[in-house]
Every structure is written in structure tokens, then in C-alpha cells.
C-alpha positions as CSV (number, residue, x, y, z in Angstrom):
1,M,132.4,167.2,55.0
2,Y,134.9,164.5,54.3
3,Y,137.4,163.5,57.0
4,E,139.7,160.6,57.9
5,Q,141.8,159.5,60.8
6,V,145.2,157.8,60.6
7,G,147.8,156.8,63.1
8,D,147.5,155.5,66.7
9,P,143.9,155.9,68.0
10,E,145.3,156.5,71.4
11,G,148.0,158.9,70.2
12,V,148.3,162.6,70.5
13,P,145.4,164.0,68.5
14,V,146.3,166.5,65.8
15,A,143.8,168.2,63.4
16,I,145.5,168.9,60.1
17,V,144.1,172.1,58.5
18,H,144.8,172.4,54.8
19,G,145.8,175.4,52.9
20,G,144.4,177.1,49.8
21,P,141.7,177.9,50.7
22,G,140.2,175.2,48.6
23,S,143.1,172.8,48.0
24,G,141.7,169.9,50.1
25,C,143.7,167.7,52.4
26,S,146.5,165.4,51.1
27,V,148.5,162.4,52.2
28,T,151.7,164.5,52.3
29,A,150.1,166.8,54.9
30,R,150.5,164.2,57.6
31,G,154.1,163.4,56.7
32,A,155.6,165.2,59.7
33,L,153.5,163.1,62.2
34,D,154.8,159.7,63.4
35,P,151.8,157.4,63.0
36,A,153.0,155.4,66.0
37,R,152.7,158.5,68.2
38,Y,150.0,160.7,66.8
39,R,146.3,160.5,65.9
40,A,145.9,162.7,62.8
41,I,142.5,164.0,61.8
42,L,142.4,165.3,58.2
43,F,139.4,167.0,56.7
44,D,138.4,168.7,53.5
45,Q,137.0,172.1,54.1
46,R,133.7,173.1,52.5
47,N,133.2,172.5,48.8
48,C,136.7,171.2,48.0
49,G,138.6,167.9,48.0
50,R,136.1,165.1,48.8
51,S,133.6,167.4,50.5
52,L,130.3,168.0,48.8
53,P,128.8,169.9,47.0
54,H,132.0,170.6,45.1
55,A,132.9,174.2,44.0
56,A,134.1,173.1,40.6
57,D,130.3,173.0,39.7
58,P,129.6,176.7,39.0
59,A,126.0,176.2,40.2
60,V,127.2,175.5,43.7
61,D,126.4,178.4,46.1
62,L,129.5,179.5,48.1
63,S,127.7,182.1,50.2
64,R,127.8,179.8,53.3
65,N,131.5,179.0,52.8
66,T,133.0,181.5,55.2
67,T,135.7,181.4,57.8
68,Q,133.1,181.5,60.6
69,N,131.3,178.5,59.2
70,L,134.6,176.6,58.7
71,V,135.4,177.2,62.4
72,A,132.0,175.8,63.2
73,D,132.7,172.8,61.0
74,M,135.9,172.1,62.9
75,E,134.2,172.3,66.2
76,L,131.5,169.8,65.0
77,L,134.3,167.5,63.8
78,R,136.1,167.6,67.1
79,E,132.9,166.6,68.9
80,H,132.1,163.9,66.3
81,V,135.5,162.2,66.8
82,G,135.1,162.4,70.5
83,L,138.0,164.7,71.5
84,E,138.0,167.2,74.3
85,R,141.1,169.0,72.9
86,W,143.5,168.7,70.0
87,M,146.6,170.1,68.5
88,L,146.3,172.1,65.3
89,H,148.8,171.8,62.4
90,G,148.5,173.6,59.1
91,G,150.1,176.4,57.1
92,S,149.4,179.0,54.5
93,W,145.6,179.6,54.4
94,G,145.5,176.9,57.0
95,S,147.2,179.2,59.5
96,T,144.4,181.8,59.1
97,L,141.8,179.2,59.8
98,I,143.8,177.8,62.8
99,L,144.0,181.3,64.3
100,A,140.3,181.9,63.8
101,Y,139.4,178.6,65.4
102,A,141.8,178.9,68.3
103,E,140.7,182.4,69.1
104,T,137.1,181.3,69.1
105,H,137.7,178.1,71.1
106,P,141.0,178.4,72.9
107,E,139.9,175.9,75.5
108,R,139.9,173.2,72.9
109,V,143.4,173.7,71.6
110,T,146.5,172.0,73.2
111,G,149.0,173.7,70.8
112,A,149.7,174.7,67.3
113,L,152.4,174.0,64.7
114,I,152.1,176.5,61.9
115,P,154.4,176.6,58.8
116,A,154.2,179.4,56.3
117,V,152.2,181.8,58.5
118,T,149.5,183.6,56.5
119,I,147.2,186.3,58.0
120,T,144.5,186.9,55.4
121,D,144.1,190.6,56.0
122,S,143.8,193.4,53.4
123,D,147.6,194.1,53.4
124,G,148.4,190.4,53.0
125,V,146.0,189.9,50.1
126,A,147.0,193.1,48.4
127,W,150.7,192.1,48.6
128,L,150.1,188.6,47.3
129,Y,148.1,189.7,44.3
130,E,149.5,193.1,43.6
131,G,152.5,194.2,45.6
132,V,154.7,191.2,44.7
133,G,154.1,192.2,41.1
134,R,157.0,194.6,41.6
135,I,159.2,191.5,41.3
136,F,157.2,189.8,38.6
137,P,155.7,192.7,36.5
138,E,155.2,190.6,33.3
139,A,153.3,187.9,35.2
140,Q,151.2,190.5,37.0
141,E,150.3,192.2,33.8
142,R,149.1,188.9,32.4
143,F,147.1,188.1,35.5
144,R,145.5,191.6,35.6
145,E,144.8,192.0,31.8
146,Y,143.2,188.6,31.5
147,I,140.1,190.3,33.1
148,P,138.5,192.9,30.7
149,A,139.2,196.5,31.8
150,E,135.5,197.2,32.4
151,E,135.3,194.2,34.8
152,R,138.5,194.9,36.9
153,G,137.1,197.6,39.1
154,E,139.4,199.9,41.0
155,S,141.1,197.6,43.5
156,V,142.9,194.3,43.6
157,F,139.9,193.0,45.5
158,D,137.6,193.9,42.6
159,L,140.0,192.0,40.3
160,L,139.9,188.9,42.4
161,A,136.1,189.1,42.6
162,A,136.0,189.3,38.8
163,Y,138.0,186.0,38.6
164,G,135.4,184.5,40.9
165,R,132.6,185.6,38.6
166,L,134.4,184.0,35.6
167,M,134.7,180.8,37.6
168,Q,130.9,180.7,37.4
169,H,130.7,181.1,33.7
170,P,128.5,178.6,31.9
171,D,131.2,177.7,29.4
172,P,133.6,175.1,30.8
173,E,136.4,176.3,28.6
174,V,136.2,179.8,30.1
175,R,136.3,178.3,33.6
176,A,139.3,176.2,32.7
177,R,141.3,179.1,31.2
178,T,140.4,181.4,34.1
179,A,141.7,178.8,36.5
180,A,144.9,178.3,34.5
181,E,145.5,182.1,34.5
182,W,145.1,182.2,38.3
183,V,147.5,179.3,39.0
184,A,150.0,180.8,36.5
185,W,150.2,183.8,38.7
186,E,150.6,181.6,41.9
187,D,153.4,179.7,40.1
188,A,155.1,183.0,39.3
189,V,155.2,184.0,42.9
190,I,156.9,180.7,44.0
191,S,159.1,180.5,40.8
192,Q,162.3,181.5,42.5
193,E,162.1,178.8,45.3
194,V,165.0,176.6,44.1
195,N,164.8,174.4,47.2
196,G,161.0,174.1,47.0
197,T,158.6,173.1,44.3
198,P,158.3,175.7,41.6
199,G,155.3,175.1,39.4
200,N,153.6,173.5,42.4
201,Y,150.1,175.0,41.7
202,S,149.9,174.1,38.0
203,L,151.4,170.6,38.4
204,R,149.6,169.3,41.5
205,M,146.0,169.8,40.6
206,L,143.7,168.1,38.1
207,D,141.1,170.3,36.3
208,E,138.2,169.8,38.8
209,A,140.4,170.4,41.8
210,R,142.1,173.4,40.2
211,E,138.8,175.0,39.4
212,A,137.5,174.5,42.9
213,F,140.7,175.9,44.3
214,V,140.6,179.0,42.2
215,R,136.9,179.7,42.8
216,I,137.2,179.3,46.6
217,C,140.4,181.4,46.6
218,A,138.7,184.2,44.7
219,H,135.7,184.0,47.0
220,Y,137.8,184.3,50.2
221,F,140.5,186.7,49.1
222,S,138.2,189.2,47.5
223,N,136.4,189.3,50.9
224,T,139.6,189.2,53.1
225,A,138.4,185.9,54.5
226,F,135.3,187.5,55.9
227,L,137.4,188.8,58.8
228,E,137.8,192.3,60.1
229,D,141.2,193.9,59.4
230,G,143.5,193.3,62.3
231,Q,141.1,190.8,63.9
232,L,143.5,187.8,64.1
233,L,146.5,189.7,65.4
234,G,144.4,191.8,67.7
235,N,142.8,188.7,69.4
236,A,146.1,186.7,69.6
237,H,146.3,187.6,73.3
238,R,143.4,185.1,73.8
239,L,145.9,182.3,73.1
240,A,148.3,183.1,76.0
241,G,149.3,179.8,77.6
242,I,148.7,177.7,74.4
243,P,152.2,176.7,73.1
244,A,152.8,177.3,69.4
245,V,155.7,177.0,67.0
246,F,155.8,178.9,63.7
247,V,158.1,177.9,60.9
248,H,158.6,180.4,58.1
249,G,160.8,180.7,55.0
250,R,162.9,183.8,54.8
251,N,162.4,183.8,51.0
252,D,158.6,183.4,51.1
253,L,157.7,186.2,48.6
254,G,154.0,185.6,48.7
255,G,153.9,185.7,52.5
256,P,156.8,187.8,53.8
257,V,158.2,186.8,57.2
258,K,156.9,190.0,58.8
259,A,153.4,188.4,59.4
260,A,155.0,185.5,61.2
261,W,157.2,187.8,63.3
262,E,154.2,190.0,64.2
263,L,152.1,186.9,65.2
264,A,155.0,185.6,67.4
265,K,155.1,188.9,69.2
266,A,151.3,189.0,69.6
267,W,150.9,185.3,70.8
268,P,152.4,185.1,74.3
269,G,154.7,182.0,74.7
270,S,155.0,181.2,71.0
271,E,158.2,180.5,69.1
272,L,159.2,181.5,65.6
273,V,161.8,179.6,63.5
274,V,162.9,181.3,60.3
275,V,164.4,179.0,57.7
276,E,166.9,180.9,55.6
277,D,166.9,178.7,52.5
278,S,163.2,178.3,52.2
279,G,160.3,180.0,50.5
280,H,156.6,179.3,50.7
281,T,156.8,175.7,49.4
282,G,159.6,174.7,51.8
283,S,162.9,173.0,51.7
284,T,164.7,170.0,53.4
285,A,165.6,172.4,56.2
286,F,162.1,173.6,56.4
287,S,160.7,170.1,56.7
288,D,163.3,169.3,59.4
289,A,162.2,172.4,61.3
290,I,158.6,171.3,61.2
291,R,159.4,167.9,62.6
292,S,161.6,169.3,65.3
293,G,158.9,171.9,66.1
294,I,156.3,169.2,66.5
295,R,158.6,167.2,68.9
296,R,159.2,170.3,71.1
297,L,155.5,171.2,71.0
298,T,154.5,167.7,72.0
299,E,156.9,167.8,74.9
300,R,155.6,171.2,76.1
301,I,152.0,169.9,75.9
302,A,152.9,166.8,77.9
303,G,154.7,168.8,80.5
304,S,151.9,171.4,81.0
């Protein structure tokens, strides 16, 4: 597992948990953290980014790439870098992993700053890859019909699993086209975010990174992140006393604000900030809310 540390070695320790799943960590992920005040620990989750073996290789086995094992990886990393406790920061898929880790090891978490709250349950996955198609029917038809009818199965989870199988095809051209079709759908979902970065998925990834991203996404989402439905919200009471700030865009079509609202109700002492001009990929106001949230969270941790 690849990891790096930046900032003040004596600063407030913060683990940055990237999204995707499968996108890998990036320099921009630590942009909200003042390097003079924070010690940021970034890591690439299994089989993506600079962690090996890489999921772009269709021969790589993903069976051990599960939420439970990612949680175990995070705990090993915490021990390896010599920390008793750390703050967690990450959004989208990263919020699912943060919740799973924090609910397993609440004594190791000082606080959490979570933008773009995502709870990878069956409702959330079905909405992202099927329900939101009510707004983008043309794009959804293309996404669905790329998979031959006899391979689609009966549910959206069968469809996602079929994408995962094609990402293991021996022909690299098939894998490349399959990945392109997947990110075309992701881009459609964020296409109306005029204050964000429409086209973000297609534009930000080179071929190998894109193929790992799609393969890992299909692996996780077809299996609802290897979690029981309702598990994360149902166990949020374990986080009572841990301060948290959630920042969510009102116009996040792929992850409606309801999930963030429900989490804020279930996590005692948490705070939800809804940014009216933002979608999933953010806005200037969204970034400002994250920075402000980190400051408040740090003050709360210091005062506890």
C-alpha cells in the first residue's frame, strides 16, 4: 500500500481517505489543510493509484479488496506511522470508508470532516446507476445497452457486475471501451454542475487509472460495498462524542442530500452544512465550507 506524509510532523494528524472507490489519492486532496498546522497522511487504497498489484491488470484478483480489509489497512497504517489517534477527511466513497473505519475503531478517531456524504447501501447504488436516469434517460440507455441483453441480469447490481466482468476481458480494447462507457455515465450525472467540474471523470484519468477505477467501482457497487444494508447508519450511535462536520451540495444528483441529512441525525454531535450552489464536484463556496469546517473541527478537538 502506497502512502505519503506531508505538512508539519508535529501538526494535527489527518488521514485523507480518497473516493472512487479506486481513484487513488491526489495532491488536491490535501488542499484544505494548512501544511504549517496539519500532518496529512495520504494513502492509495488497495489495487489503485500507486498501490500494487494494480487493478488495471485484469489478472489481478480483487476478492480480498473489501471494505473490511480496507479498514484493516487503515489501522495498520495508523500503527505504522506511530499515531494513537487521527482525524479523518474524505468524501464520496471516502465517506463510506471513513464511517466503516470509525464505527470499527471509534477510539482511534478524533473527528471527521466529510464532504459529499455517500452511504453505499442498496438505495444509494440503485439511485446512482438507475434512479438518476430519470433525469438523463439518453445516457442511461447508452450505459445499460452497452452490456448485451443476455448479460445484464435483472437488477442494476447485475448490470454493474457485468461491467466488472468485461473489465477482465483479455482484449485491452474491450477493457478500454468498457471503462469509457462507465465514465461517460459518471460524467452525465455531474454534467449540470456549472460551478463544479463537468467532465471530471473522463478528463482526470489516464487509461490505466481509469480502468482500475471502473473495475474497482464495479466490484464494490455490485456488492453494495460488502456491507449490510443499513449498517453504517444503524451503527452511527457508536460515534457519539466524536465531532464531525459534513459538507454537502444541494445539487448533488448522484448523492442526494438526504443521505447526509440522515447521517447527521444518526451521528450525535455532528454538524451538516448544505451548500446551495454546489453539486458533487463542489464549488468555491463548497471549498470555503470545507476549510471553515476543518477549522471548527480542529478547535472542537483541541477543546475536548
